[in-house]
Residue frames as a rotation matrix with the C-alpha (Angstrom) as fourth column:
MET 1
0.573 0.819 0.000 0.00
0.819 -0.573 0.000 0.00
0.000 0.000 -1.000 0.00
THR 2
-0.424 -0.715 0.556 1.30
0.716 -0.641 -0.279 3.44
0.555 0.280 0.783 -0.97
TYR 3
0.174 0.404 -0.898 1.00
0.850 -0.522 -0.070 6.32
-0.497 -0.752 -0.434 1.48
ASN 4
0.242 0.028 0.970 0.32
0.770 -0.613 -0.175 9.68
0.590 0.789 -0.170 -0.14
LEU 5
-0.189 -0.433 -0.881 2.05
0.860 -0.507 0.064 12.86
-0.475 -0.746 0.468 1.01
ILE 6
0.772 0.259 0.580 1.58
0.487 -0.828 -0.278 16.60
0.408 0.497 -0.766 0.57
LEU 7
-0.264 -0.911 -0.318 4.64
0.964 -0.239 -0.116 18.88
0.030 -0.337 0.941 0.84
VAL 8
0.813 0.503 0.292 4.17
0.482 -0.864 0.146 22.42
0.326 0.022 -0.945 2.14
ASP 9
0.080 -0.842 -0.533 7.23
0.740 -0.308 0.598 24.69
-0.668 -0.442 0.599 2.06
ASP 10
0.845 0.322 -0.427 7.81
0.036 -0.831 -0.556 28.14
-0.534 0.454 -0.713 0.59
HIS 11
-0.074 -0.911 -0.407 11.21
-0.760 -0.213 0.614 27.15
-0.645 0.355 -0.677 -0.85
SER 12
0.752 0.427 -0.502 10.92
-0.659 0.495 -0.567 25.28
0.007 0.757 0.654 -4.14
LEU 13
-0.095 -0.868 -0.487 14.41
-0.659 0.421 -0.623 23.82
0.746 0.262 -0.612 -3.78
ILE 14
-0.678 -0.074 0.732 13.50
-0.686 0.423 -0.593 22.36
-0.266 -0.903 -0.337 -0.38
ARG 15
0.378 0.894 0.240 10.35
-0.659 0.442 -0.609 20.81
-0.651 0.072 0.756 -1.86
ALA 16
0.589 -0.219 -0.778 12.36
-0.675 0.396 -0.622 19.40
0.444 0.892 0.085 -4.75
GLY 17
-0.499 -0.867 0.005 14.90
-0.690 0.394 -0.607 17.91
0.524 -0.306 -0.795 -2.38
VAL 18
-0.475 0.407 0.780 12.30
-0.635 0.456 -0.624 16.35
-0.609 -0.792 0.042 -0.09
ARG 19
0.609 0.741 -0.282 10.35
-0.713 0.356 -0.604 15.06
-0.348 0.569 0.745 -3.10
ALA 20
0.182 -0.641 -0.746 13.50
-0.705 0.444 -0.554 13.37
0.686 0.626 -0.371 -4.40
LEU 21
-0.774 -0.461 0.435 14.09
-0.628 0.471 -0.619 11.74
0.080 -0.752 -0.654 -1.01
VAL 22
-0.068 0.853 0.518 10.50
-0.668 0.347 -0.659 10.52
-0.741 -0.391 0.546 -0.82
LEU 23
0.590 0.323 -0.740 10.63
-0.803 0.333 -0.494 9.02
0.087 0.886 0.455 -4.31
ASP 24
-0.284 -0.795 -0.536 13.52
-0.594 0.585 -0.553 6.82
0.753 0.161 -0.638 -3.16
ILE 25
-0.775 0.081 0.627 11.51
-0.554 0.390 -0.735 5.47
-0.304 -0.917 -0.257 -0.22
PRO 26
-0.827 0.483 -0.288 9.33
0.149 0.682 0.716 2.47
0.542 0.549 -0.636 -1.10
GLY 27
-0.340 0.806 -0.485 5.66
0.927 0.374 -0.028 2.84
0.159 -0.459 -0.874 -0.23
TYR 28
-0.013 0.318 -0.948 5.39
0.488 -0.826 -0.283 6.64
-0.873 -0.466 -0.144 -0.36
SER 29
-0.287 -0.010 0.958 4.29
0.933 -0.230 0.277 9.09
0.217 0.973 0.075 -3.03
VAL 30
-0.742 0.037 -0.670 4.00
0.199 -0.941 -0.272 12.89
-0.641 -0.335 0.691 -3.24
VAL 31
-0.229 0.763 0.604 0.56
0.971 0.226 0.083 13.80
-0.073 0.606 -0.792 -4.56
GLY 32
0.695 0.500 0.516 0.58
0.550 -0.833 0.065 17.55
0.462 0.239 -0.854 -3.95
GLU 33
-0.413 -0.843 -0.344 2.71
0.907 -0.346 -0.240 20.57
0.084 -0.411 0.908 -3.08
ALA 34
0.746 0.597 0.295 2.10
0.553 -0.802 0.224 24.09
0.370 -0.004 -0.929 -1.80
SER 35
-0.245 -0.880 0.406 4.26
0.467 -0.474 -0.747 27.14
0.850 0.006 0.527 -1.08
ASP 36
-0.814 0.017 0.580 2.23
-0.504 -0.518 -0.691 28.21
0.288 -0.855 0.430 1.96
GLY 37
-0.915 0.402 -0.036 -0.61
0.356 0.763 -0.540 27.00
-0.189 -0.507 -0.841 4.15
SER 38
-0.712 0.650 -0.265 -3.39
-0.605 -0.760 -0.238 29.21
-0.356 -0.010 0.934 2.78
HIS 39
0.138 0.792 -0.595 -5.10
-0.953 0.270 0.137 26.46
0.269 0.548 0.792 0.80
LEU 40
-0.815 -0.579 -0.025 -3.86
-0.548 0.783 -0.296 23.45
0.191 -0.228 -0.955 2.75
VAL 41
-0.464 0.707 0.534 -7.28
-0.309 0.436 -0.845 22.44
-0.830 -0.558 0.016 4.08
GLU 42
0.503 0.678 -0.537 -8.76
-0.724 -0.009 -0.690 22.50
-0.473 0.735 0.486 0.57
MET 43
-0.125 -0.649 -0.751 -5.83
-0.888 0.410 -0.206 20.45
0.442 0.641 -0.628 -0.77
VAL 44
-0.897 -0.227 0.380 -6.18
-0.408 0.757 -0.511 17.87
-0.172 -0.613 -0.771 1.98
GLU 45
-0.074 0.955 0.286 -9.93
-0.368 0.240 -0.898 17.55
-0.927 -0.172 0.334 1.44
HIS 46
0.579 0.283 -0.765 -9.36
-0.799 0.010 -0.601 17.12
-0.162 0.959 0.232 -2.33
LEU 47
0.010 -0.723 -0.691 -6.27
-0.741 0.458 -0.490 14.88
0.671 0.517 -0.531 -2.33
VAL 48
0.882 0.404 0.242 -6.88
-0.445 0.545 0.711 13.02
0.155 -0.735 0.660 0.98
PRO 49
-0.001 -0.956 -0.295 -3.21
-0.493 0.257 -0.831 12.50
0.870 0.145 -0.471 1.86
ASP 50
0.555 0.087 -0.827 -2.05
0.540 0.719 0.438 10.17
0.633 -0.690 0.352 4.60
ILE 51
0.171 -0.605 -0.778 0.66
0.874 -0.272 0.403 12.53
-0.455 -0.749 0.482 5.83
VAL 52
0.892 0.025 0.451 1.34
0.239 -0.872 -0.426 16.26
0.382 0.488 -0.785 5.42
LEU 53
-0.052 -0.946 -0.321 4.96
0.998 -0.058 0.010 17.44
-0.028 -0.320 0.947 5.57
LEU 54
0.752 0.545 0.370 4.67
0.525 -0.835 0.164 21.01
0.399 0.071 -0.914 6.80
ASP 55
-0.452 -0.872 0.187 7.22
0.620 -0.458 -0.637 23.80
0.642 -0.172 0.747 7.24
ILE 56
0.070 0.460 -0.885 6.69
0.944 -0.318 -0.091 26.25
-0.323 -0.829 -0.457 10.11
SER 57
-0.139 -0.210 -0.968 8.22
0.101 -0.975 0.197 29.48
-0.985 -0.070 0.156 8.80
MET 58
-0.407 0.081 0.910 6.57
0.907 0.153 0.392 30.46
-0.107 0.985 -0.136 5.52
LYS 59
-0.981 0.152 -0.125 5.49
-0.173 -0.969 0.179 33.67
-0.094 0.197 0.976 3.87
GLY 60
-0.322 0.936 -0.140 1.75
-0.494 -0.041 0.868 34.22
0.807 0.349 0.476 3.90
THR 61
0.711 0.635 0.301 -0.01
-0.619 0.363 0.696 31.62
0.333 -0.682 0.651 6.01
GLY 62
-0.292 -0.927 0.236 2.61
-0.922 0.208 -0.327 30.09
0.254 -0.313 -0.915 8.31
GLY 63
-0.590 -0.067 -0.805 2.88
-0.147 0.989 0.025 26.49
0.794 0.133 -0.593 9.38
LEU 64
-0.956 0.216 -0.199 1.41
0.250 0.246 -0.936 26.81
-0.154 -0.945 -0.289 12.87
GLU 65
-0.432 0.840 -0.328 -1.64
-0.683 -0.542 -0.489 28.71
-0.589 0.013 0.808 11.61
ALA 66
-0.193 0.314 -0.929 -2.09
-0.841 0.435 0.322 26.15
0.506 0.844 0.180 8.82
LEU 67
-0.845 -0.177 -0.505 -1.71
0.067 0.901 -0.429 23.35
0.531 -0.396 -0.749 11.37
HIS 68
-0.802 0.597 -0.014 -4.47
-0.134 -0.203 -0.970 24.83
-0.581 -0.776 0.243 13.56
ARG 69
-0.135 0.776 -0.616 -6.80
-0.954 -0.269 -0.130 25.09
-0.266 0.570 0.777 10.57
LEU 70
-0.364 -0.087 -0.927 -5.98
-0.614 0.771 0.168 21.60
0.700 0.630 -0.335 9.39
LYS 71
-0.963 -0.050 -0.265 -6.52
0.150 0.717 -0.681 19.93
0.225 -0.695 -0.683 12.78
ARG 72
-0.545 0.836 -0.061 -9.90
-0.430 -0.341 -0.836 21.63
-0.720 -0.429 0.546 13.12
ALA 73
0.125 0.616 -0.778 -11.02
-0.985 -0.014 -0.170 20.54
-0.116 0.788 0.605 9.65
CYS 74
0.550 -0.035 -0.835 -9.28
-0.346 0.900 -0.266 17.15
0.760 0.435 0.483 9.46
PRO 75
0.483 -0.359 0.799 -8.29
-0.869 -0.082 0.489 16.01
-0.110 -0.930 -0.351 12.96
GLN 76
0.827 -0.121 0.549 -7.37
0.045 0.988 0.151 12.54
-0.561 -0.100 0.822 11.66
CYS 77
0.851 -0.519 0.082 -4.74
0.053 -0.070 -0.996 13.86
0.523 0.852 -0.032 9.25
LYS 78
0.612 -0.708 -0.352 -1.16
0.689 0.259 0.677 13.19
-0.388 -0.657 0.647 10.32
VAL 79
0.926 -0.293 0.239 1.31
-0.135 -0.847 -0.514 16.05
0.353 0.444 -0.824 10.19
LEU 80
0.402 -0.886 -0.232 5.09
0.896 0.328 0.299 15.85
-0.189 -0.328 0.926 10.20
ILE 81
0.926 -0.142 -0.349 6.76
-0.135 -0.990 0.046 19.21
-0.352 0.005 -0.936 10.78
LEU 82
0.360 -0.851 0.382 9.85
0.931 0.298 -0.213 19.75
0.068 0.432 0.899 8.65
SER 83
0.971 0.089 0.222 11.75
0.055 -0.987 0.154 22.75
0.233 -0.137 -0.963 9.98
MET 84
0.040 -0.996 0.075 15.14
0.306 -0.059 -0.950 24.30
0.951 0.061 0.302 10.64
HIS 85
0.103 0.069 0.992 14.02
-0.684 -0.719 0.121 25.70
0.722 -0.692 -0.027 14.00
THR 86
-0.284 -0.270 -0.920 15.22
0.424 0.825 -0.373 24.08
0.860 -0.496 -0.120 17.23
ASP 87
-0.639 0.106 0.762 13.58
-0.582 -0.714 -0.390 26.52
0.502 -0.693 0.518 19.67
PRO 88
-0.961 0.210 -0.182 12.04
0.275 0.809 -0.520 24.41
0.038 -0.549 -0.835 22.48
ALA 89
-0.494 0.821 -0.285 8.94
-0.134 -0.396 -0.908 26.60
-0.859 -0.411 0.305 22.87
LEU 90
-0.192 0.391 -0.900 8.22
-0.963 -0.251 0.096 26.47
-0.188 0.885 0.425 19.13
ILE 91
-0.776 -0.141 -0.615 8.66
-0.322 0.927 0.193 22.71
0.542 0.348 -0.765 19.00
MET 92
-0.871 0.475 -0.127 6.33
0.354 0.427 -0.832 22.22
-0.341 -0.770 -0.540 21.97
GLN 93
-0.333 0.771 -0.542 3.78
-0.527 -0.629 -0.571 24.58
-0.782 0.096 0.616 20.41
ALA 94
-0.381 0.141 -0.914 3.79
-0.882 0.242 0.405 22.54
0.279 0.960 0.032 17.20
LEU 95
-0.877 0.018 -0.480 3.38
0.091 0.988 -0.128 19.24
0.472 -0.156 -0.868 19.04
GLU 96
-0.742 0.626 -0.239 0.65
0.267 -0.051 -0.962 20.62
-0.615 -0.778 -0.130 21.30
SER 97
-0.312 0.619 -0.721 -1.14
-0.764 -0.614 -0.196 21.98
-0.564 0.490 0.664 18.22
GLY 98
0.647 0.696 0.312 -1.47
-0.451 0.679 -0.579 18.48
-0.615 0.234 0.753 16.81
ALA 99
0.244 -0.634 -0.734 1.73
-0.890 0.155 -0.430 17.66
0.386 0.757 -0.526 14.92
HIS 100
0.988 0.154 0.018 2.64
-0.151 0.935 0.321 13.97
0.032 -0.320 0.947 15.11
GLY 101
0.449 -0.893 0.020 6.34
0.858 0.437 0.269 14.51
-0.249 -0.104 0.963 14.56
TYR 102
0.894 -0.271 -0.357 9.09
-0.287 -0.958 0.010 17.09
-0.345 0.093 -0.934 14.20
LEU 103
0.519 -0.704 0.484 11.94
0.808 0.589 -0.010 16.60
-0.278 0.397 0.875 11.75
LEU 104
0.217 -0.536 -0.816 14.88
-0.072 -0.842 0.534 18.94
-0.974 -0.057 -0.221 11.17
LYS 105
0.877 0.246 -0.413 15.58
-0.377 -0.179 -0.909 20.01
-0.297 0.953 -0.065 7.59
ASP 106
-0.034 -0.947 -0.318 19.14
-0.996 0.057 -0.064 18.69
0.079 0.315 -0.946 7.67
THR 107
0.408 0.316 0.857 17.67
-0.524 0.850 -0.064 15.19
-0.748 -0.422 0.512 7.92
THR 108
-0.777 -0.615 -0.133 18.99
-0.510 0.492 0.706 12.20
-0.369 0.616 -0.696 6.01
ALA 109
-0.290 0.662 -0.691 16.98
-0.718 0.327 0.615 9.94
0.633 0.674 0.381 3.75
THR 110
-0.591 0.006 -0.806 17.16
0.337 0.910 -0.240 7.22
0.733 -0.414 -0.540 6.39
GLU 111
-0.911 0.242 -0.335 15.76
0.257 -0.301 -0.918 9.48
-0.323 -0.923 0.212 9.10
LEU 112
-0.560 0.749 -0.355 12.97
-0.826 -0.541 0.161 10.74
-0.072 0.383 0.921 6.84
GLU 113
-0.299 0.428 -0.853 11.99
-0.314 0.800 0.511 7.14
0.901 0.421 -0.105 6.18
GLN 114
-0.768 -0.028 -0.640 12.04
0.544 0.499 -0.675 6.38
0.338 -0.866 -0.368 9.92
ALA 115
-0.864 0.457 -0.210 9.81
-0.233 -0.734 -0.638 9.39
-0.446 -0.503 0.741 10.60
LEU 116
-0.363 0.751 -0.551 7.32
-0.883 -0.088 0.462 8.49
0.298 0.654 0.695 7.88
ASP 117
-0.410 0.162 -0.898 7.21
0.060 0.987 0.150 4.87
0.910 0.007 -0.414 9.03
ALA 118
-0.940 0.055 -0.338 6.59
0.338 0.001 -0.941 5.99
-0.052 -0.998 -0.019 12.61
LEU 119
-0.608 0.758 -0.236 3.58
-0.671 -0.649 -0.359 8.08
-0.425 -0.060 0.903 11.59
ARG 120
-0.317 0.451 -0.834 2.40
-0.685 0.499 0.530 5.28
0.656 0.740 0.151 9.35
ASN 121
-0.437 0.072 -0.897 2.38
0.416 0.900 -0.131 2.99
0.797 -0.430 -0.423 12.40
ASN 122
0.594 0.767 0.242 0.44
0.209 -0.437 0.875 5.55
0.777 -0.469 -0.420 14.50
GLU 123
0.267 -0.600 -0.754 3.57
0.950 0.035 0.309 6.52
-0.159 -0.799 0.579 16.42
ARG 124
0.986 -0.021 -0.166 5.25
-0.029 -0.998 -0.049 9.87
-0.165 0.053 -0.985 16.95
TYR 125
0.392 -0.898 0.201 8.70
0.902 0.333 -0.274 10.93
0.179 0.289 0.941 15.83
LEU 126
0.932 -0.256 -0.256 11.24
-0.165 -0.930 0.327 13.51
-0.321 -0.263 -0.910 16.96
SER 127
0.555 -0.825 -0.108 14.63
-0.128 0.043 -0.991 14.11
0.822 0.564 -0.082 15.39
PRO 128
0.430 -0.441 -0.787 17.27
0.836 0.524 0.163 12.76
0.340 -0.729 0.594 17.80
GLY 129
-0.554 -0.758 0.344 18.89
0.610 -0.651 -0.452 16.20
0.567 -0.040 0.823 17.81
ILE 130
-0.495 0.434 0.753 15.85
-0.501 -0.850 0.161 17.80
0.710 -0.297 0.639 19.46
ALA 131
0.199 0.622 -0.757 14.50
0.300 0.697 0.651 14.92
0.933 -0.357 -0.048 21.57
HIS 132
-0.369 -0.405 -0.837 16.45
0.908 0.037 -0.418 16.03
0.201 -0.914 0.354 24.66
THR 133
-0.963 0.041 0.267 15.25
-0.047 -0.999 -0.016 19.62
0.266 -0.028 0.964 24.11
VAL 134
-0.135 0.990 -0.027 11.62
-0.373 -0.025 0.927 18.52
0.918 0.136 0.373 24.12
ILE 135
0.181 0.146 -0.972 12.11
0.685 0.691 0.232 16.37
0.706 -0.708 0.025 27.22
ASN 136
-0.725 -0.530 -0.439 13.78
0.685 -0.489 -0.540 19.23
0.071 -0.693 0.718 29.10
GLN 137
-0.804 0.483 0.347 11.04
-0.352 -0.857 0.376 21.64
0.479 0.180 0.859 28.07
ALA 138
0.146 0.891 -0.430 8.37
-0.029 0.438 0.898 19.20
0.989 -0.119 0.090 29.24
LEU 139
-0.087 -0.253 -0.964 10.12
0.904 0.386 -0.183 18.80
0.418 -0.887 0.195 32.60
VAL 140
-0.963 -0.271 0.008 10.35
0.251 -0.903 -0.350 22.58
0.102 -0.335 0.937 33.05
ARG 141
-0.450 0.871 0.199 6.64
-0.495 -0.429 0.756 22.96
0.744 0.241 0.624 32.26
ASN 142
0.206 0.526 -0.825 5.75
0.389 0.729 0.563 20.17
0.898 -0.437 -0.055 34.65
ARG 143
-0.480 -0.460 -0.747 7.72
0.867 -0.121 -0.483 21.79
0.132 -0.880 0.457 37.49
THR 144
-0.964 0.151 0.221 6.15
-0.141 -0.988 0.059 25.16
0.227 0.026 0.974 36.70
SER 145
-0.144 0.976 -0.164 2.68
-0.275 0.120 0.954 23.63
0.951 0.182 0.251 36.65
GLN 146
0.082 0.118 -0.990 3.25
0.776 0.615 0.137 21.94
0.625 -0.779 -0.041 40.00
ALA 147
-0.804 -0.446 -0.392 4.49
0.594 -0.629 -0.502 25.20
-0.022 -0.637 0.771 41.51
GLN 148
-0.777 0.574 0.258 1.51
-0.404 -0.769 0.496 27.12
0.484 0.281 0.829 40.15
THR 149
0.097 0.828 -0.553 -0.88
0.118 0.542 0.832 24.49
0.988 -0.145 -0.045 41.49
SER 150
-0.220 -0.280 -0.935 0.78
0.926 0.242 -0.290 24.67
0.307 -0.929 0.206 44.88
ASN 151
-0.969 -0.214 -0.125 0.67
0.243 -0.924 -0.297 28.46
-0.052 -0.318 0.947 44.99
ALA 152
-0.555 0.815 0.168 -2.91
-0.251 -0.356 0.900 28.61
0.793 0.457 0.403 43.71
HIS 153
0.442 0.767 -0.465 -4.19
0.196 0.423 0.885 26.70
0.875 -0.482 0.037 46.74
ASN 154
0.288 -0.416 0.863 -1.67
-0.810 -0.586 -0.012 28.11
0.510 -0.696 -0.506 49.22
LEU 155
0.947 -0.036 0.320 -0.40
-0.146 0.837 0.528 24.59
-0.286 -0.547 0.787 49.89
THR 156
-0.004 -0.996 -0.084 3.20
-0.835 -0.043 0.549 23.49
-0.551 0.072 -0.832 49.97
ALA 157
-0.159 -0.140 -0.977 4.44
-0.809 0.585 0.048 20.71
0.565 0.799 -0.207 47.69
ARG 158
-0.968 -0.222 -0.120 4.50
-0.103 0.783 -0.614 18.36
0.231 -0.582 -0.780 50.71
GLN 159
-0.551 0.826 0.122 0.93
-0.338 -0.086 -0.937 19.27
-0.763 -0.557 0.327 51.63
LEU 160
0.137 0.561 -0.816 -0.26
-0.988 0.015 -0.156 18.62
-0.075 0.828 0.556 48.07
GLU 161
-0.555 -0.432 -0.711 1.48
-0.499 0.857 -0.132 15.25
0.666 0.281 -0.691 48.19
ILE 162
-0.976 0.209 0.066 -0.25
0.047 0.492 -0.869 14.37
-0.214 -0.845 -0.490 51.45
LEU 163
-0.240 0.935 -0.260 -3.59
-0.709 -0.352 -0.611 15.68
-0.663 0.038 0.748 50.16
ARG 164
-0.081 0.172 -0.982 -3.38
-0.898 0.416 0.147 13.34
0.433 0.893 0.120 47.17
LEU 165
-0.827 -0.284 -0.485 -2.70
-0.078 0.912 -0.402 10.41
0.557 -0.294 -0.777 49.50
ILE 166
-0.806 0.577 0.133 -5.55
-0.210 -0.069 -0.975 11.36
-0.553 -0.814 0.177 51.84
VAL 167
-0.012 0.885 -0.466 -8.13
-0.891 -0.221 -0.397 11.54
-0.454 0.410 0.791 49.05
ARG 168
-0.196 -0.099 -0.976 -6.98
-0.686 0.724 0.064 8.17
0.700 0.682 -0.209 47.75
GLY 169
0.767 0.640 -0.051 -7.90
-0.382 0.519 0.765 6.67
0.516 -0.567 0.643 51.10
THR 170
-0.061 -0.874 -0.482 -4.39
0.288 0.447 -0.847 6.18
0.956 -0.191 0.224 52.46
SER 171
0.768 0.365 -0.526 -4.32
0.573 -0.024 0.819 6.03
0.287 -0.931 -0.228 56.25
THR 172
0.835 -0.454 0.311 -2.27
-0.525 -0.826 0.204 8.41
0.164 -0.334 -0.928 58.37
ARG 173
0.468 -0.671 0.575 0.01
-0.249 0.525 0.814 5.57
-0.848 -0.524 0.079 59.44
GLU 174
0.459 -0.264 0.848 0.55
0.779 0.579 -0.241 4.48
-0.427 0.771 0.472 55.83
ILE 175
0.869 -0.141 0.474 1.29
0.174 -0.810 -0.561 8.05
0.463 0.570 -0.679 54.75
ALA 176
0.723 -0.609 0.327 3.81
-0.644 -0.421 0.639 8.46
-0.252 -0.672 -0.696 57.54
SER 177
0.357 -0.575 0.736 5.51
0.138 0.812 0.567 5.18
-0.924 -0.101 0.369 56.68
GLY 178
0.577 -0.056 0.815 5.58
0.802 0.228 -0.553 5.87
-0.155 0.972 0.176 52.95
LEU 179
0.754 -0.242 0.610 6.98
0.102 -0.875 -0.473 9.39
0.649 0.419 -0.635 53.27
GLY 180
-0.148 -0.858 -0.492 9.33
0.729 0.242 -0.641 8.68
0.669 -0.453 0.589 56.16
LEU 181
-0.393 0.110 0.913 7.50
-0.423 -0.903 -0.073 11.06
0.817 -0.414 0.401 58.50
SER 182
-0.987 0.154 -0.045 6.14
0.103 0.399 -0.911 10.69
-0.123 -0.904 -0.410 61.99
ILE 183
-0.293 0.954 0.066 2.42
0.913 0.258 0.314 10.15
0.283 0.152 -0.947 62.47
LYS 184
0.139 0.322 -0.937 2.27
0.697 -0.704 -0.138 13.41
-0.704 -0.633 -0.322 64.40
THR 185
-0.706 -0.472 -0.528 3.84
-0.041 -0.717 0.696 15.32
-0.707 0.513 0.487 61.48
VAL 186
-0.859 0.449 0.245 1.31
0.388 0.260 0.884 13.86
0.333 0.855 -0.398 59.04
GLU 187
0.017 0.907 -0.421 -1.54
1.000 -0.016 0.006 14.77
-0.001 -0.421 -0.907 61.38
THR 188
-0.160 -0.158 -0.974 -0.20
0.349 -0.932 0.094 18.32
-0.923 -0.325 0.204 61.60
HIS 189
-0.969 -0.202 -0.142 -0.06
-0.073 -0.316 0.946 18.58
-0.236 0.927 0.291 57.80
ARG 190
-0.554 0.827 0.100 -3.59
0.742 0.435 0.510 17.16
0.378 0.357 -0.854 57.54
SER 191
0.138 0.592 -0.794 -4.87
0.867 -0.459 -0.192 19.76
-0.478 -0.662 -0.577 60.00
GLN 192
-0.440 -0.399 -0.805 -3.10
0.033 -0.903 0.429 22.60
-0.897 0.162 0.410 58.17
ILE 193
-0.967 0.128 0.222 -4.47
0.239 0.136 0.961 21.43
0.093 0.982 -0.162 54.81
MET 194
-0.164 0.982 -0.091 -8.04
0.954 0.181 0.238 21.44
0.250 -0.048 -0.967 56.09
LYS 195
0.119 0.171 -0.978 -7.57
0.632 -0.773 -0.058 24.82
-0.766 -0.611 -0.200 57.75
ARG 196
-0.718 -0.485 -0.500 -6.11
-0.044 -0.685 0.727 26.45
-0.695 0.544 0.470 54.64
LEU 197
-0.916 0.395 0.072 -8.80
0.158 0.188 0.969 25.02
0.370 0.899 -0.235 52.38
GLN 198
-0.604 0.717 0.348 -11.58
-0.766 -0.403 -0.500 25.51
-0.218 -0.568 0.793 54.93
ILE 199
0.260 0.603 -0.754 -12.65
-0.643 0.691 0.331 21.91
0.721 0.398 0.567 54.27
TYR 200
-0.314 -0.389 0.866 -12.92
-0.949 0.157 -0.274 19.63
-0.029 -0.908 -0.418 57.30
ASP 201
0.420 0.388 0.821 -14.01
-0.362 0.901 -0.240 16.23
-0.832 -0.196 0.519 55.94
VAL 202
-0.538 -0.720 0.438 -12.41
0.060 0.485 0.872 13.73
-0.841 0.496 -0.218 53.55
ALA 203
0.098 0.650 0.753 -15.39
0.893 0.276 -0.355 13.73
-0.439 0.707 -0.554 51.16
GLY 204
0.898 0.224 -0.378 -15.02
0.110 -0.947 -0.301 17.48
-0.425 0.229 -0.876 50.77
LEU 205
0.037 -0.970 -0.239 -11.29
-0.471 -0.228 0.852 17.12
-0.882 0.081 -0.465 50.15
VAL 206
-0.409 -0.117 0.905 -11.97
0.561 0.749 0.351 14.53
-0.719 0.652 -0.241 47.45
LEU 207
0.576 0.721 0.385 -14.43
0.769 -0.318 -0.555 16.81
-0.278 0.615 -0.738 45.66
PHE 208
0.749 -0.369 -0.551 -11.99
-0.286 -0.929 0.234 19.71
-0.598 -0.017 -0.801 45.94
ALA 209
-0.237 -0.949 0.206 -9.06
-0.227 0.261 0.938 17.67
-0.945 0.176 -0.277 44.60
VAL 210
-0.228 0.241 0.943 -11.05
0.834 0.549 0.061 16.40
-0.503 0.801 -0.326 41.60
ARG 211
0.781 0.625 0.013 -12.53
0.557 -0.687 -0.467 19.81
-0.283 0.372 -0.884 40.83
GLU 212
0.693 -0.589 -0.417 -9.15
-0.503 -0.808 0.306 21.50
-0.517 -0.003 -0.856 40.97
ARG 213
0.861 -0.301 -0.410 -7.54
-0.205 0.533 -0.821 18.67
0.466 0.791 0.398 38.96
ILE 214
0.094 -0.808 0.581 -5.12
-0.991 -0.019 0.135 17.86
-0.098 -0.589 -0.802 41.75
ILE 215
-0.681 -0.189 0.707 -6.14
-0.089 0.980 0.176 14.28
-0.727 0.057 -0.684 41.08
SER 216
-0.610 0.535 -0.584 -8.17
-0.712 -0.048 0.700 12.75
0.346 0.844 0.410 38.26
LEU 217
0.369 0.851 0.373 -11.18
-0.920 0.391 0.020 10.47
-0.129 -0.351 0.927 38.55
ASP 218
0.686 -0.150 -0.712 -8.97
-0.243 0.875 -0.418 7.64
0.686 0.459 0.564 37.32
ASP 219
-0.341 -0.885 0.316 -6.54
-0.627 -0.036 -0.778 7.95
0.700 -0.463 -0.543 40.23
């Protein structure tokens, strides 16, 4: 089975180079090209590609704007970003906007094939050169999110940890043992949590934790 691709890049030489690489990869074919994202949705609806190779920085309608439009109109369409940019925030923005992979333009034919095969198998792909960047950015965001959550409820990180354990039904003794604290310390934290939240029963704490997304219903 042949997988059909659309190339979107405002540099004709880049499109020619990528097209040549694709033609050497068995099982893939380029069925359409565009120099910007202005008519990408219409092209996708007409040509029904399996994968769109999309540049980010283009004149006219840029890649991120085109990606937003495409994911709204055709959420099932797979998008592989092909870009020279290694900025962590930009990469994360592309992935969060619905891109299934991010490939640097200095890629080799072998890596392009690996990326296309990954998307073909419903997997995601990141160029090895930016994988560590994405991981670091995700860790920074996670730490920031945890800090914001803690500050939003006026609870310390330790108190949030104990709150999660309380609402999961963990006993005071089990919490103390698991965290290496004394029972008295856990009881003090429990009292402070209830006082700060103005909630004095476990059922209320559970509802609060779910509502504020401190825990999920699947926890």
